[in-house]
N, C-alpha and C positions, 0 to 999 in steps of 0.2 A: 818397140824396144823397151826392155826392162832394165832397171838399175840392178847391178849385181854386187853383192858384198857378202862375206861369210856369215854375217849376223842378220842380214835382211832376207826375209822369206822370198824364195824364187817366184818370179812372175807376179810380184805383189806391188812393187813400186815402179811406175812408169818412169823412163829416163827423160828428165827435163834438164837440159844443160845448165840453166840458170840455178836450179836447185842444187845440182852437183857442185857448181862453182861456189855457191854460198856456203854449202856444207864444208867444202874443202877449206875455205878461209876461216870459218867459225871453229873448225877442229884444231886450228893452229894458234888462235889468239882469242882472248875474251872479247866478244862481239855483241853489239846491239844490232839486231836484224829488224829492219823496217820494211815490211812487206804487206801490201793490201790484203784484206780478207779474201779468201778464196784462191790465193796463189800458192798455198801449201807450206805454211810455216811449220806445221807439225811434221810434214814429210822431211823438211830440212833438219828438224830436230832429231828425227829418227836416224837419219844418215849420220849426224854428228855423234849421237849416242853409240851407234854401231861402231864407228871408227875409234872413238875414245876407249870403249870397252875392249875392242880388238887389239889396240896398240898399247894400252896402259893398264887394263884390268880395273880392279876397284869397283866403286859403285857410282850410280848416277841418281841425282834427285831431280824430279820434274815437278816444279811448283806452279800452281794455278790458283786464282783468287777464290773460287767457289767450289763447293762439292760437285755440282753438275759438270763443271769444266774438268775437274780432277777425274771423275768417272769417264768422261769422254776421252781424255788423253790415255787413261789406263786401257780402255778398249782398243784405241787406235794403235798403241804400242804392242798390245797382244797380237793384233792383226799383222803387224809389220816385222817385229823383232823375233828371231828364233835363237835358241840355244842359251837364253838368259832368263833368269827368274824375275818376274815382274810383280810388284806388290802395290797396295794402295793404302794411304792413311788419311783419315779425316777426323774431325772432332767427335764423330759418332762412334769411333773405335776406342775401346778401352786402352788407357795408356800402356799397360803391360803387353797387350796384344800388339800395339803399335811398335813397342820395343822389339818384339819378336819379328814383326814384319820387316823392320829396318835391317835387322841382323841377317835374316834368311834370304833376302832378295838382292839382286844385282841392280835393278832399276826400281825406284819407288816414286810413284805419283802421289802428291800430297798437297794439302792447303798449307800456306806458309805459317798460319797461326799455330798449328800443332807442332810444326818443326821448331818454331821459335820457343814455344812453351817447353818442349821436351829437351831442347838444348839448355834452357835455364835450369831445368830440374835434373839435369845430368843423366837423362834416359838415353840420349844418343849423342854421338859426337861426329864430326865431319872429317876425321883424319883419313878415312878410306874413300872419301868421295872425290872423284876425279873431275866431275862436271856437275854444275847446277844450272838448270834451265828455268828462267823466270818468264812465265807466260804473262801477257799483258804487262810488260815491263814498265810501262809509263806510270804504274802505281808505286814504283820504288822511290817514293819521296816522303818527307815528313816522318811520322812515326809508324808508317805501315810496316807490317811484319817482314816484308821483303828486306827492308833495311837492316833489321836485326840479324837475319840469317846471313845476308851478304857480309856483314861486318864480322861475324863469327868465322865465316869461310875464308876471309882474307888471311887468317893465320896460317892457312895451308897452301896459299898461292895456287889454288886450283883454277880450272877453266870455267868460264861463265858464258852462257848464251842468253841474252835478253831478247824477247820477241814481242813485237807490237805492230799493229796496223798503223798506228800514229802515236808518236811520243808527245805531240802537242807542238805549238808554234813558239812557245816562250823559250828563248835561248837558255835562260837561267834554269828553267825546269829540266830541259834536256841535259844540261851540264850536271845538274843534281842527280839525275838518274844514272848518268855515266859514272859519276864519282862514287855514288853509293854502291853500284854494282862492280866497281873496278874495271870498267869497260876500257879497252884499248883501241878498238876499231869499230867503225860504223859501216854497215852495209845497207844500202837503200836500193830497192827496185820498185818501179811503178809499172802500170799496164802499158805505158808508152815506150819502155825500154825495148830495144830491138830483140834481145834474147828472151823477153817475156811475151811480147805482143802476139807471137804466133800461137801461144797457148790460151789467149784470153778471148772469151766470148764477147760479142758486142753488147753494149748496154746503151739503150736510148734514154735520154733525159727529157722529161716534159715538166714545164712549170705552169701551173694553173692558178691564175689570179682571180680572186673573188672580191666582191664589194660588200661591206657591212650594210645591212638594212638601216634606214634612217633612225628608227627607234633605238637600235643598238648603238649607233653613233652618238645619239643624244645622251644615252646612259654613260657612254665612255667619257664624254665631255664632263658630265656631272662627277664621275669618279676622279677624273683628272683635277677638278677643282679642289676636292677634298685632299688629294695627294699634295697639291701645291701648297695648301694651308700648312701641312706638317713640314714641308720643305722650308717654308718661310720661317717657321720656328727655329730650324737649324741655322739658317742664314742669320737671323736676328741674334742668336746665341754666339755667332762668330766662331763656330767650331768646324765649318766646312769651307772649302774654297768655292766661292759663289761663281767663279769664272769657269769652273769645271762642269762637265755634264754630270748632274747629280743622279746617276742611275743606281740600280739596285746593287751592283757590284761595288761601286764606290761607297755606298752607304754601309754595306757589310764590312768593308775594309776599315772604315772609320770607326764603326762600333767596336771592332776588335781592338783598335788602338785605344779608344776611351776606356774600355774595360781593363786593358793592361795597365793603364795609368792609375785606375782606381785600385787595382790589386797592388800597385806599387806604393800606395799610401796617399795618392792625390784625390781625396774624397770630397770634391767640391760640388756645390749645388748645380753649377753649370754642366758638369759632366753627367750627373744623374738626369738632368733635364734633357740633355742631348741624346742619351741612350733611350729615354722614353719616347722622344719625338721620332728618333730613327726607327724604333720598333713599330710605331703607328704608321709611319710612311711606308715601310716595307709591307705591312699587312694590306694597306690600301693599294699599293703598287701591284700586288698579286691579283687583286680584284680587277685591276685595269688590264693586266695580261690575259686574264680569263675571258673578259667580255670581248676583247679584240681578236684573240687567236683561237679560243676554244669554243665558247658558246654559252647560251643562257642556262642550260642545265648545270654545267660546271660552276657557273657564277652563283646561281641560286644555292647550290649545295655548299659552296664556300661561305657565303654570307650567313647561312644558317649555322654552319659550324662556328663561325665567329660569335654569333649570338649565344650559342650553347656554351662556348668557352668562357664568355664574359659572365655568364650566370652561374658558372660552376665555382666551387671553392678553390680549385687549382688554377682558375683563369688568371691571366696576366693583367697587370694594370693597364698595359697598352690596349689589350682587347676591350676592357671595360670602358676606357676613355673613347675609343673609336665607336663602339656600339651605342654608348649613351649620348653621342652627339646627334643633334637634330638632322644634320646633313646625312648621316648614316641611315637614320629612320626613313628619310625620304628616298634614299637610294634603295633600301630594302623593298619598300612599297613599289617603286618604279620597276624594279627587277621582276617582281611578281606579276606585274601588269603586262610586260612585254610578251607578246605571243610568238614572235618570230624566233627561229633557231638559227644558228650560224650556217651561212650558205655552204660552208665546206661539207656539212653532213650529207646533203643531197648529192653534191658533186662526187663525193667519195663513193656513195652508193652507185652512182652512174658509171664511174670508172670500173668498179668491181663487176657490176652487172655486164658491161660490154666485154670485159676480159673473159668472163665465164661463158658468155654466149658464143663468142668467137673461138674460144679455146677451153672447152669444158674440163679438160684434164689439168688445167693450170693450178699452181700453188701460189697463193697471194699472201703477202705479209704487210700489215698496216701498222705503222708506228705512231703512237701518241705519247705525248710527254706526261700527261696526268692520268691518274687512275680513274677519276670521274669520267673523263673523255673516253678512256678505253672502254669502260662499261657501256656508255651511251652508243659509241660507234659499233661495238660488238652486237648490241641489241638491234640497232638499225640494219646492220648488214645481215643479220639473221633472217630478215624479211626479203632479201634478194634471192630470186629463184636460182637454185643450184648451189647456193652458198651453204657450206657446212662450217660453222664458225666456232672457234675456241679463243679463249683469252690466255695470254701469258703475262702474268704480273709477278711482282716480287713478294717477299714475305711481308705481311702487313705490320706496320708500326703505328697504326692509327686506331683509336678506340672504335670498337664495333665493326671493324672491317676485316674480313677474312681474306688473306692473301693466299699465295701458293707456297708451300714449303719447297725446299730445293728438290726433294724427291718427286714432288708433284710436278714441278717444272720439267724435269727430265721426262716424266710420263707424257705430258702434253706434247712435247717436242717429238717424242717417238710416235705418238698417234698421228701427228701432222705428217711425219715422214711416211707412215704407213698408208696415208690417204684417208684415214677416218675423218679428218678435217681437211678442207682445202683453203680456208681463210683463217689466218692467225692474226689477232689484234694484240699487239704487244706494247708494253712500256719499255723503259730503258733496259730491263733485264734481258730483252731479246737482242740487244746490240752487241754485247761484249763476248766474243769468243765462241759462244755455243754453236754447235754444228746444226744450224737450221737447214732443213732440206732445201735443195736447190729450188729457188723460187723464180717464177716467171715475171712477177710484178711486185715491186716494193713501193708502198705509198707512205710519204711523209705527211701526216695530218698537219704538221707545222714544221718550218725549218728549225734547226737547233743551232745556237750560236757556237757550239763546240765543234771544232774541226775533227776531233777524235771521234765524237759520236756520229757526225755526219758521214765520215769515211766508213765507220763500222756498219751503219745502216745501209749504205749503198752496196757494201760488200756482200749483202745477203742475196743478191741476184747475180746472174751472169756467170755462174760457176761452171756447170756442165753444159749449159745451153744459153742462147741469147736471152737477155733480160731487159726489163724496162723499169725505170724509176719515175714516179710522179710526185712532185712536191707542190703542196698547196700553200699559197701565199695570200694573205689578206692585204689589199692595197692600203697604203697610208698608215700602216701599223708597225709594231715592233717585229712582225713577221719579216718585213723587208730588211730591217736592220740586222736581224738574226741571220738571214740568208747571206747577206753580203759580208757579215762578220766571219762566218765559217769559211766562206770562199777565200777571203783575204788571208785568214789564218792558215789555210791549206797551202797557199802559195808561199807564204812566209816560212812555214815549216819546211817545205822542200828546199828553199834557198839555204836555210840555216843548217839543215842536215848535211847538204853537200859541202858547205863551208867547214863544218866540224869534221866531216869525214876526211877532208884533205888535211886539216890541222892535225888529226890523229895519225895520218899516214895510211889510212885504210885503202887508198886508191893506188898505192905504190906497187902492189904485187899483181902480176897477171899470170895466168896459167899458160905454160908452154903448149903450143899446139902439138897434137899427135899423141899425147899421153893417154893411156887407158883410163877408164873410170876409176878403178881402185888405186892405181898408181898416182892418179891426180890428187889423192888425199895426201 
């Protein structure tokens, strides 16, 4: 059965009751829609667009954070909406041409930065806009462009639809998103909800634990010793709470506080020493992360970059202090001498090889947190029989490293969909929103502490057919902490969303039985 609406192409959108119900609610009140990846947020958006334009006329803005996402939504809307003109605006389009695009079209897909800039420069206004959709709405915090656009739109009291697979577990952040976007209702669906479950493909979850080789454990202990040296400097300066876990997040928060105090005129020797010790601790902590969770190739590359940075004119004092220490010199030599590689590498190769042997038609997506690991894993998987491997990485911001421009990212994804590649090794650029072809296997090279990223990674499989997720965890390392952190944050997020939904009154309305699809709006 297909969804029917005057502005939706016939036999284009399958009728899913939960999508119709979500669209009905979102077309009546500014809503934050929390729906896991693969359950059709874009379809719900198209239904809302169709109803708003049908009943109110005017224009619709569909905003997404990146050009590849904007192009993806533009194509999706062209495939679903009929009888309305659809345009696209990105930073690569000349401002005058953007002005024409906005004037001439009923629906405009755009990056938020260009809309924000064009509003400030008077090239467009939002008086005729009846609906703005904010994709990846969890970004609507701080000084992100979504905030500026939403603020300008509040003058017109128009409808807003914020969409995300996960707004995060922090209540204050969720409240900030809702406040910035003038959200009045929250709608949440998960794969376990009765009206959703019948449309969800099964996803099996496997956790593979590995043990660090003895020589890598010894190196980890040596790095830990250097890290603790810099932490002791901070404790001795009495600028940190020694009873707290002095992890990277806390150190970054404290550094921001100290820098704010300096900007406010408190230019003391203690604060400058604290910032220096914090910078050294964070640099060494990163090396610890690499040896425990990534591997020797990534660690050696990082240590060499630290050396290069310390010897360059632009190098920071923290880099020079770390590299000039005798302890670092020993570490560097020890790292060169270690012959072992992280056991995850061979295990990932084995998992991919077995998948392709048993199901040669499979599509496989491997996520890595770091660019160096992405390069290494892609090289190793290229040796697996039957594996046609490509990398999906972001635009480079590091000297001497060539990343993929957004247009190239779109091209890689299309070739993956077309079957030119069957294994895609991706950094975080593959997590958010992009329509990756339905994959049979998703591999986490490491757990991620962010519940948002974990949900987005898992959502890349189990779309049109059953899928499998494999997560690699190194025993006794931060891998374990990251895994349980994201798990707890997911549970917390669901509880907070349900609480906020009831506080906003989003659960009060129910659809009367027996209404037709269109009347239900």
